[in-house]
C-alpha positions in Angstrom: 5.6 -25.4 -25.1 8.0 -28.2 -23.9 11.3 -27.8 -22.1 13.3 -27.7 -25.3 11.2 -24.9 -26.7 11.5 -23.0 -23.3 15.3 -23.4 -23.3 15.8 -22.4 -26.9 13.5 -19.5 -26.5 15.5 -18.2 -23.6 18.8 -18.7 -25.4 17.5 -16.7 -28.3 16.1 -13.9 -26.2 17.6 -10.5 -26.7 15.5 -8.4 -24.3 14.0 -8.6 -20.9 10.5 -8.6 -22.4 11.3 -11.7 -24.4 12.4 -13.5 -21.3 9.2 -12.5 -19.5 7.0 -13.6 -22.4 8.7 -17.0 -22.6 8.2 -17.6 -18.8 4.6 -16.5 -19.0 3.8 -18.8 -21.9 5.6 -21.8 -20.4 4.1 -21.6 -17.0 0.7 -20.2 -18.1 1.1 -16.9 -16.2 -1.5 -14.1 -16.7 0.1 -10.7 -17.1 -0.6 -8.0 -14.6 1.9 -5.1 -14.7 -0.5 -2.4 -13.4 1.8 -1.5 -10.5 4.9 -1.2 -12.7 6.5 -4.4 -11.6 7.2 -7.1 -14.2 4.6 -9.7 -13.6 2.2 -10.1 -10.6 0.2 -13.0 -9.5 -1.4 -13.4 -6.0 1.0 -16.3 -5.4 4.3 -15.1 -6.9 5.8 -11.7 -7.6 8.1 -11.9 -10.6 11.1 -9.7 -11.6 12.7 -10.5 -14.9 16.0 -9.4 -16.3 17.7 -10.1 -19.6 21.1 -11.4 -18.6 22.0 -10.2 -15.1 24.4 -12.9 -13.8 22.3 -13.6 -10.8 25.1 -15.7 -9.3 27.0 -12.5 -8.7 26.0 -11.4 -5.2 26.0 -7.6 -5.9 23.9 -8.1 -9.1 21.4 -10.3 -7.2 21.2 -7.9 -4.3 20.5 -5.0 -6.7 17.6 -6.9 -8.3 16.2 -8.0 -4.9 16.4 -4.4 -3.6 14.2 -3.4 -6.6 11.7 -6.0 -5.6 11.7 -4.7 -2.0 10.2 -1.4 -3.4 7.3 -3.3 -5.0 6.6 -5.4 -1.9 6.7 -2.3 0.3 4.1 -0.6 -1.9 1.9 -3.6 -1.7 2.2 -3.7 2.1 1.6 0.0 2.9 -0.1 1.6 0.0 -3.8 1.5 -0.9 -4.0 -1.4 -3.3 -6.4 -4.3 -2.9 -3.7 -6.7 -4.2 -2.4 -9.2 -1.7 1.3 -9.5 -1.0 2.5 -12.7 -2.9 4.1 -15.2 -0.5 6.9 -15.8 -3.0 9.4 -13.8 -5.1 10.8 -15.2 -8.4 13.8 -13.5 -10.0 14.8 -14.8 -13.4 16.8 -13.9 -16.5 17.6 -15.9 -19.7 20.1 -18.2 -17.9 19.2 -18.4 -14.2 16.3 -18.2 -11.7 15.6 -18.4 -8.0 12.6 -18.6 -5.8 12.3 -17.3 -2.2 9.6 -16.6 0.3 8.7 -12.9 0.6 8.5 -12.8 4.4 12.2 -13.8 4.6 13.0 -10.1 3.8 10.4 -8.6 6.1 13.0 -6.6 8.1 14.1 -4.8 4.9 10.9 -3.8 3.2 9.3 -2.7 6.5 12.4 -0.6 7.6 12.3 3.2 7.4 16.1 3.3 7.2 16.1 3.4 3.4 15.1 6.0 0.8 11.8 4.6 -0.5 11.2 7.7 -2.7 13.8 6.5 -5.2 12.8 4.8 -8.4 12.8 1.0 -7.8 15.1 0.6 -10.8 17.6 2.7 -8.9 17.3 1.4 -5.3 18.9 2.9 -2.3 22.6 2.0 -2.3 22.5 1.4 1.4 19.7 -1.2 0.9 21.8 -2.9 -1.7 24.9 -2.9 0.5 22.9 -4.4 3.4 21.5 -7.1 1.2 25.0 -8.0 -0.1 26.1 -8.5 3.5 23.0 -10.5 4.4 23.9 -14.2 5.0 20.4 -15.3 3.8 21.1 -13.9 0.4 24.5 -15.7 0.1 22.8 -19.0 1.0 20.2 -18.9 -1.8 20.6 -21.4 -4.6 20.4 -19.8 -8.1 19.2 -22.4 -10.6 20.8 -22.7 -14.0 17.6 -22.9 -16.0 19.3 -24.1 -19.2 20.4 -27.2 -17.4 17.6 -29.8 -17.6 18.2 -31.2 -14.1 18.3 -27.8 -12.5 15.2 -26.7 -14.5 13.2 -29.7 -13.3 13.9 -28.9 -9.6 13.1 -25.2 -10.1 9.9 -26.0 -12.0 8.7 -28.2 -9.2 9.3 -25.5 -6.6 7.6 -22.8 -8.8 4.6 -25.0 -9.6 4.2 -25.7 -5.8 4.5 -21.9 -5.1 1.8 -21.1 -7.6 -0.7 -23.3 -5.7 -2.9 -20.7 -3.8 -3.6 -23.1 -0.9 0.1 -24.0 -0.2 1.3 -20.4 -0.4 -1.4 -19.2 2.0 0.6 -20.1 5.1 3.4 -17.8 4.0 1.1 -14.8 3.4 2.5 -11.4 4.5 -0.4 -9.2 5.7 -0.9 -5.7 4.5 -0.8 -2.7 6.9 -3.7 -0.2 7.3 -2.7 3.3 8.1 -3.7 7.0 7.7 -2.4 7.1 4.2 -4.2 4.1 2.7 -7.3 3.6 4.9 -9.7 5.0 2.3 -8.7 2.4 -0.3 -8.8 -0.3 2.4 -12.3 0.9 3.3 -13.5 0.4 -0.2 -12.2 -3.2 -0.2 -13.7 -3.8 3.3 -17.1 -2.4 2.2 -17.2 -4.8 -0.7 -16.2 -7.9 1.3 -17.6 -7.2 4.8 -19.7 -4.1 4.6 -22.1 -5.7 2.2 -23.4 -7.8 5.1 -24.1 -4.8 7.4 -27.6 -3.4 7.0 -28.6 -1.4 10.1 -27.3 0.6 13.0 -24.5 3.1 12.7 -22.8 4.5 9.6 -20.8 2.0 7.7 -17.6 4.0 8.4 -18.2 3.6 12.1 -18.4 -0.2 11.7 -15.1 0.0 9.7 -13.4 2.0 12.4 -14.5 -0.5 15.1 -13.5 -3.4 12.9 -9.9 -2.1 12.6 -9.4 -2.6 16.3 -9.3 -6.3 17.3 -10.4 -5.5 20.9 -13.6 -3.8 19.6 -15.0 -6.9 17.9 -16.2 -10.3 19.1 -16.4 -13.2 16.6 -19.1 -15.7 17.1 -18.0 -18.1 14.4 -20.6 -20.8 15.1 -23.5 -18.4 14.4 -21.6 -16.3 11.8 -22.1 -13.1 13.9 -19.7 -10.3 14.7 -20.2 -7.9 17.6 -18.9 -4.4 16.9 -18.2 -1.9 19.8 -18.2 1.7 18.8 -16.4 4.7 20.2 -19.4 5.5 22.5 -19.1 1.9 23.8 -22.5 0.9 22.3 -22.4 -2.5 20.6 -24.2 -3.8 17.5 -24.3 -7.4 16.2 -24.3 -8.2 12.5 -24.6 -11.5 10.7 -21.5 -11.8 8.4 -20.3 -14.8 6.4 -17.2 -16.0 8.2 -15.5 -17.0 5.0 -15.8 -13.3 3.9 -14.7 -12.0 7.2 -11.7 -14.4 7.5 -10.7 -13.8 3.9 -10.4 -10.0 4.5 -8.5 -10.3 7.8 -6.1 -12.8 6.4 -5.0 -10.1 4.0 -4.8 -7.2 6.4 -3.4 -6.6 9.9 -5.6 -5.2 12.6 -4.5 -1.7 13.6 -2.8 -1.8 17.0 -1.1 1.6 17.1 -3.3 4.1 19.1 -1.8 7.0 17.1 -2.8 5.4 13.8 -6.3 4.8 15.1 -6.5 8.4 16.2 -5.4 9.7 12.8 -7.9 7.5 11.0 -10.6 8.5 13.5 -10.0 12.2 12.8 -10.4 11.6 9.0 -13.2 9.0 9.1 -15.8 11.5 7.9 -14.0 11.5 4.5 -15.4 8.1 3.8 -19.0 9.3 3.8 -18.1 12.8 2.6 -16.4 11.5 -0.5 -19.6 10.6 -2.4 -21.1 14.0 -1.8 -17.9 15.8 -2.9 -17.7 13.7 -6.1 -21.4 14.4 -6.8 -20.8 18.1 -6.4 -17.7 18.1 -8.5 -15.5 19.5 -5.8 -12.3 17.9 -6.9 -10.3 20.8 -8.2 -6.9 19.3 -7.2 -6.5 15.6 -8.1 -5.8 13.6 -5.0 -2.6 12.2 -6.5 -1.2 15.8 -6.7 -2.0 16.3 -3.0 -0.1 13.1 -2.1 2.9 14.4 -4.1 2.7 17.7 -2.3 3.0 16.0 1.0 6.2 14.3 -0.2 7.6 17.7 -1.2 6.8 19.0 2.3 8.8 16.1 3.7 11.7 16.6 1.4 12.0 20.3 2.0 11.1 20.5 5.7 12.1 17.1 6.8 10.1 14.0 7.6 7.6 14.6 10.4 8.3 18.3 10.2 5.1 19.0 12.1 6.6 17.5 15.3 9.0 20.4 15.7 6.3 23.1 15.8 8.5 25.4 13.8 6.5 25.4 10.5 3.1 26.5 9.4 1.4 25.8 6.1 -1.2 28.2 4.6 -3.2 27.1 1.6 -4.7 30.4 0.4 -6.9 28.7 -2.2 -7.8 25.6 -0.2 -11.2 24.8 -1.7 -12.2 21.6 -0.1 -8.7 20.8 1.0 -7.5 18.2 -1.5 -4.0 19.5 -1.4 -3.9 18.6 2.3 -5.8 15.4 1.9 -2.9 13.1 2.7 -1.3 15.1 5.6 -1.3 13.2 8.9 -3.8 14.4 11.4 -0.9 15.4 13.7 -0.1 18.2 11.3 -3.5 19.8 11.3 -2.7 22.2 14.2 -0.1 23.8 12.0 -2.4 24.1 9.0 -4.2 27.2 7.7 -6.9 26.8 5.0 -8.5 29.8 3.5 -11.2 29.9 0.7 -13.6 32.3 -0.9 -16.7 30.3 0.1 -18.0 29.9 3.6 -19.4 26.5 2.8 -15.9 25.2 1.9 -14.5 26.7 5.1 -17.2 24.9 7.1 -16.4 21.7 5.2 -12.7 22.0 6.0 -13.4 22.7 9.7 -15.0 19.2 9.8 -12.6 17.3 7.7 -9.5 18.9 9.3 -10.2 19.2 13.0 -8.0 21.7 14.9 -6.7 23.2 11.7 -7.5 27.0 11.2 -10.1 27.0 8.4 -11.6 30.4 7.4 -13.3 32.3 4.6 -10.9 34.8 3.1 -12.7 37.8 1.6 -10.5 39.5 -0.9 -12.7 42.7 -0.5 -11.4 42.9 3.0 -7.8 41.9 2.2 -5.2 44.2 3.6 -3.4 44.9 6.9 -6.3 43.5 8.9 -7.2 40.6 6.6 -6.3 38.0 9.1 -9.1 39.3 11.3 -11.3 37.0 9.2 -9.9 33.9 10.9 -12.5 31.8 12.6 
């Protein structure tokens, strides 16, 4: 496809999907829409519109706000996808390219309602972007102008070079909510080199904390120091180690480390639970339940000490899987089986986990607490 084909194809487009298809064909882009954004590559995150008038500041701010939702998900949720260094927004007439990290203060802020659908972003976020001087200074290219197209194409081609974009890479955050998915990625990249000593999950916990590892690059060795202050040395390919930690940030928040530490047994427990078929409640439902708690009781409701949650059919605790460890002290988990109660006592430290025997239910049923 040459420029004339590209231009004519855009001018004849009647839908957003047609615009996306023409861009993909012209620039040789491989489709990846698995996370519900238009088109993802490790180098550029694309958002396509049909005919949005991107030179209108409010229209552009609305589309960029939508992209902020996708970037935030990539940064904080459990996906192995990197955060592309560049964002491209385009419709049938115009396009622009900007570095992702330029908007760091927006997609990392907790001041906006991130539970909204990206297609209907928080009006406060849109308003703040409209007033942002950096947005007003962006150049929007008229793609149907050959001169403008040539400049934009050079910029986009450069952005699609993995080596050049690497310097602008925004790192992903590891937290209580996503550490299990991060662990799977870590185990594939770094864990494969570890073959003795402590449990793999213990190495992972140590590796999350920069002050608990020592890199010996010349000999391709890493010294891990565990919670009991015993150290183990493992030979790990530096290219694998550096690849992983160029994608993720080390965890510096002591509270986040404490929360992950309290849940770390899940990493080894998970295989057993899958083998035994103990997934009565899909984990995605549990994650949704936590969002409902927040919407009804308020975010960080557990800090007030006013509320208690009692799951009277807890099973192995999937409904509570995504609760922060700080909330465990206000959690009551009852189940018919003593083995499940024992399991929950380990997975949810300081929560009240007990076997609830319906034969003894009645005025004194709560005597069965343990």
